[in-house]
N, C-alpha and C positions, 0 to 999 in steps of 0.2 A: 789581453789574454787571459782567461778563466779557464780553471779547472773542469776538465769534463764529468757530468754528472754519470755516476756509477749505477749500475744494475743492482738488483736484490742479491744475485749470487756472486757479482763480483764483491759485494761486501763482505757476505758469507763466507767467501773465499779468505778473504786476507783479513777476516776474527777467527777463523776458524781454531789457529794453533792456543787461542786463549782458551780451547777445550782442555788441549793436554798441558798449559802452562797451570788451568786450577786445579786437575785433579792431579798434580804434584802437588801445590801448595795445600791441599783440603786435606790429603793423608798427612803433610806434615803437622797442620794445625791441629787436627782431629787424635794426632797421635803420640806427637813427641814427648806429651807430658804423661803419658803411660809407659813411653819408653823408659824415660828418667825415671819413673817412680820406680818401672819393675829393676831398675839397675841400681836403687838405692839411693836415690836423692830426696833430702830432707826438702818439706813443705814451705819453709820460707825461702830455701835458695833457687828453687823450680825457677821463679821469673829472672833470678839472674844467669840459669843457665840458657834461658832461651834469649839472653840478649845477643848471643853469636846471630842471629837471624836480623834485629835493625841494624846491628854497628854495621854488617858489610853490605845492607842496604844504604845507611847514610855514605858509607866510603864509596859504593861500587855503579850507584844509580846515576849522581850528576857525572863521573867521570863516562860511563858508558854511554850518557845523554851529549856529551861535549864532542867526542870522537866519533858519536856515530852520524853530527850533523855535519863532519867534515871528512867524513868515508865516503869511497866510490869505488865497487867492483862490480865485476860481472852479475853480481846479485843484488846489486844496489846497496842502499848505504845503510839500512836497518835490517836486512835479514841476514846478511852475515852474523849478526849478534845472536838472532832470532836461533839460528843453527847451532852456532858456540855453547852457547846456555844450555839448548835441548840435550846435546850429548853429554855436555858435563853433570848435568842436572840427572840423569837418567843414570847414569853410573852411580852416583849418589845416592841417588835413590835405594838402589840396589845393594847398598854397602850400610845405610844408615839401621835395618833391623837386624844386622848381623852383628853388631858392635858388641866386642867383648865386654868393656868397663863404660862406665858413665861417662868417662873423660875422651874416649873415641867417639862415642854418640854426640856429645858437644864440638866436637871438631867437624863430624861429618856433617853436622847440623850447619856449621859455619860455611862449611864447603857447597853445602845444597842449597842453601839461602843465597849466599852469591851466585850462585850458577841461574838459581831460577828470576835472580833480579836482572842478569844478562839477558834473559831472554824474553823476561816480563816489560823491563822501560820501556825499551824504544817502540813498541806496541802501540803506546799511546800516543806518542808522535808521529806512529805510521795512520794515525786516521788523521791525523792532521795534515801531513803530507799530500796524501792522495784524496780527500774528500773537499768539494766544494764547503765553504762556512754553513751553508743550508742543507747540509746531507750529516754535518758532523754528529749531531742529537741520534740520528740511527744508527751511525757508525758505532757510537759510544752503549747505545743501548744493545747491537748486536754485539757485541763485546762482554756487555754484563749478563745477556743469554747464555753464552758459552760459558762465561765463568761459574754460571749458575748450574749450568746441565753437567759440566766437566766436575763439579766440587759433588752433587748428588750421588754419583757413581762413586767418586774419589771417596767420598766420607763413609759411603755404606758399607765399603767392601771387606772390610772385618767382621760387620755383622752377615752379610751374605754369605759368605765364605763359612762361617759358624752355621748358618741356619739353614745354609740350602745344601751344600754340600758336606756338611757335618764337619769341618775341619775344626781340631781343636783350637778351642781360645785360650786353653791356660797352659803354663812350661814350667818346669822346675824353677826356682828363685834363681834370678840373675838373667833368665832367657826369655827371647821375645816369641810369644806365643806364635805358632803356623800361620796362623789366620792374618796375624799381623803382616807377617814375612812377606806373604804370597799376596797379600794387599799391593805392600810396596815394589816388587816385581812388576806387578800389572801396571802399575801406575809409572813405572818407567818406561815400559814398551808404550804404553798413549802417551805420553810426553813426547817421544821422540818422534811417533809418525804424525802426532797431531800438527807439528810445529812443522814437519818436510811438507805437509799439504799444503800451509800456507806459502812456504818458501818455494815451493814451485807452480803454484797457480794462483800468484798472483805479482803486480808489476809496481814499479818505483818512477817517478818523475826523474828526470835527469836534474844535476844542478842548474843546468842552464836553462832549464824550463821552469825550475821553482823561483828562478831568479825574474823571470819575466812575472810569475804570478806576483811576486811581491810589491812590484812595482805599483800594481793597481791597488795597494792595501793602503790605508790612512798614515798619514805621515808622520805621526806620533809613534808608531809602532816601528817605525823604519829607525829612529833615534836612537833605541837598545842597541845597534848595529856598532857603536862607537861607544861600549858601555863603559870603559874609566874614563870618559871626559862626563858621564854624569852624575857619578857622586864624587865631590872632592875629596882626596886623600885625608886633609885633616878631620874631616867627618869620620871619615871610614877610621882613621887612627883613636879618635874618642871612643867611638864603638868599642874598640879592640880594650882600649884602659879603663872602659867600663866593665865589660864583661870579665876581664881578669881581675881585676877589684873582687867581681862578686864571686869568681871560681876560687880565690885567693880566702875569702871567709867562708866560703861552703867547705872547703877542705880544711879548715880552722876546726869548725863544728864534726864534720866525722869524725876527724883524728880524736877529738873531744868524746865524743859518745861512745866511741871504739875504746878508747880507754877505758872507759866505765863498764861497759858492755860489749865484749871483742866479737860482735856476730851481724854487725851490719856494715860489713866491708864492702856491699855491692854499691854503697851511696856513695862509694870514693869515683867510681863511674861517672855521676851527673856530675859531681864537683870539678873532675877532671876536665871532661868533656867541655865545661864554661869556660876553664882555663885555658884549652888547647886552643879555641876558638876564638879568644880574645886574643891570644899569642899571634893567631894566621893575620888578621885584622891588622895589626899593628905592622907584622912583617911585610904584608902585602903593600898598606899603605906607604913604606918606606920605600920599598920598589917602586911604585908607581911614581914617589916623588922624584925618583932616580931615573923615570922616563922607562923604566922596564917593562916589558910588554910579553908575555908569553901565555902558553894553556892555564899554569898555577894562577898567574895573577888575576886572567879574565875570571876562572872558575869561582874565585873567591870575591873578586869585586861584584858578580853579577849577582850575587847573594841579596847585595843591598839594591839593586835596581828592577825587581818585581814589580810588575804592575799594580795599581791599587788594588782591582777585583782580586787579585792573588794574594797578596797580602791581607785582605779582609778574609776569604777563604781559608787562609792557614788557619785561623782559631776554630772554623768550624770543623777543619781536617784535624787538629788537634785532639779535641776532644770527643771527636767520634771515634778514632784509632785508638784513644788511650783504654775506651771502653772495650773495641774489639780486641786487645791484646788482654785485656784482664780475663774475658772470656775463654779465648783460647787457652789462655793458661790454668786457668783454675776452675773451668767447669768440669774437668774427669774429676776432679777429689772433691769436690762440692757434691757431686752427683751420688760418687760413691760412699762418700761420708756423712755429708747433712741428710740428702733425701735417703737411702738405703742404710746407712749406718753400718759400714763393712768398710776394713782399713787393712785387710790382710791381700796383698797382690795376688798370691798364689791360691785364693778361695774362689770357687764359683760365683758366688753373690757378688765379689767384687767385679770379677772379670765380665759377668751377664752386665751391670751397671756400667761398665766401662765400653762394653758393646753397644748400649743404647745410648751414651753420649756421641757416639758414631753414626746412629739415628738421627739424633738430635740436631747434628749439624748438617745431615741428609736433608732432614725438613727443611732448614734455614735457608739452605742452598737453592733446594727444589721451588719454593715460595718466591726467591729473588729471581731464579729464573722465568716465572709464572708471567710478574709483575712486572720484568723487564720494560715490556712493550707499553705497558698500561701508564706507567708515570708522565710521559710524555702527553698524553692526554689528559691527566688530570691537572698539568701544569698550564697545559692550554687553555682550561676553563679557569685555573686559578693564577697560579704565578709559581716560576721555577723555586721560587725562595720558600712559600707556602708550602707547597709539595713537600720540598725537604724537608722541612721543619715538623711536617704531620710525622712524614716516616720515623726521624730521629726518635721522637718522642715514643713513636709505638715499640720501637728498639729496646730503648730505656725502660719502658714499662716490662716488657718481655722480661728483660735480664731480673729484674727486681722481684717479678713473681715467682723466681725459683727459690727464694726462700721459704714461700709458703706451702710450696706443693709436696704431693708425698705419693704420688704415682705417674706412671711414664706416658699417659694420657696428659696429662696435665704439663709435663715436659716438655711434651710436642706440641703442644698451644702456645707455650712461652715463645719457641722459636719462630711462631708463624710474625711476630712482632718483630723480633731481630732480622728475620729473612727479608720484610718490607724495608727495614731502615739498610740494609745489606746491598739490595738492589739500586736504593737511591745514593749512597756513599761511592759507587762503583759508577754512575753515570753523571748523573746530577751536576755534582760538582765540576767536572771535565767540562759538562755542555757550556754551564756558569764562566768557566774562564775561558770557554771558544772562541777565539776571534781576537783575544787579547796579546795573543804571542804570536813573534815573528817569524816566519817560517826557518829563516837561517840559524833560530836559535833555539826549534822547538823541543829539539830532543834534551837539550840543557835542561830547560824552564819545567820540560816534564817533571826532569830527574830531580830538579831543586823542590817541585810540587810533592815528590814524594818526601821531600826530609819532612812533612808534615804527616807523612803515616810513620816515618822510622820514628823521629824524634819523640812522638808520645808514648810508643813502643820501648824505646829507653827509658822515660820516666817511668814509665808503668812496671819494667821490668825491676829497676832501682827501688821503688818507693812500696810498691805494693807488699812486697814481703816482710819490710820492714812495718809497715800498718797491721798488718794482720797478724803478724809475730807480738808488736808491742801493745796495738789496742782491743784484738780479737780473738786473744786466745789461742792464735792459730788456727782459726775456723776459716776457712778459704771461702765461704759463701760469701761474706760480707765484701770480698773483692769483687765480685760480680754486682753486689747493691752498689758500691762505688762505683763502678762501671756503667749501671743505669742512669744515675744520675748525673754522671759526664754526661752520658749519651743525649739526653735531655737538655742540658745546658747546651751543647752542640748544635741541637737544633732552633734553640731560643737566636743565638748568637748568628743563624742562618738570613733573620729577618734583618741584619744589620747591614748586609753584603749589598752592595751597589753591583748592578750589572747593564747591559746595553739593553737589554729586549728578553721577552721569554722563551720557553720553548715553543715552538710551531710545530707542530706533524705535517701542517701543511706545506710548508716548505720543502719538506723531504723527499 
């Protein structure tokens, strides 16, 4: 028994929700630093405040994936999570620009990003559930198109409200500009409506049907079903001891440097994260030794059972998303300060420059939408690895070039390279992974794969502020340069990934 080949409009409907998700995500990415800046955030602390977003993803994504694999309702197993996340995200989007203090904004970002993750995480598994393997590249490309299209409008909204509808983009000190507020209100409405479209215009296979499809898969994929037998608990114990020791060493070092200069407390987050991960491995290894099996032990143990392709792609994702997070955090400060030499958040020059960052983000998302269906064609003529490598190198060069630019047009050209990279990041890694995951753990492993989106963001949030403050005299433009080289390195790492086959548009 094989999955039915879906028509174009069926794939369109099941991917349409990503339009709304990315609409909200783009507003968050393009305007959060601006909101923090307006509410008085210090430049070397902005990365730390942004950590609310990836930390919630690290916790929420595998849990949502694990439970969505085991959920079945009248709406299916993935769609209830789409809907719940959309409702919560829409509420948070309306609250965010009305934050009275910096800490309220940080807390709202935490809630908003958790809600976006609840909606977004199951969408990747949705493609794996509903499409035969030969159509998955098209499915991920369709998602990339909607991600780009939604982000184009979402990123541009503050600029549109200011320049087309004469809405003020300035406000008294500590108050978010009306153009930003109304952008978030519209974003909340679009988010909910787009997800509702997918919820009510798509279907899911029942667990019984998916089980029949799974029987036709390769035997090695089904081995992951009894996951706790694959990794010896002694090996898990050894990993736990190693990470715990590294975490303790890191904690000691952070404590030492903070005694000298009490301004780098954000580094504690990274050190504590290593220590806690080690403790989790130690605890679960002993629970498994005592024959305990539950959701907690399965979630932690399966981190060590990732398919080989997934492990190799993890490093590519790490350095790609490290670069993206550097861009999201520091582009506003880099453009307003380095390019336009304005540091007064109440001034017209500063807010015009900040609005231009929205246009820059619009361009890279527009480019991503435009090239979403071109990448499989290039991959067919070369390979998926070579295509992804070229795209990431283009993105890295685009980020680095911002240092040398001094006009608005040049900044938009820099974003073309970033847009090519963004389109590839959103589709090709998932297509490379396609077919390597068992259906009964599709949601979980897609959630774990997102670890390598989240972890680099945590690393970037903890160390980039430290690097900018310590080595670059609080000049955030250097964070973009670091990000550019990181993306180029990710491109080179792509060439080491082993996959079964190229993308083939003739099979779609």
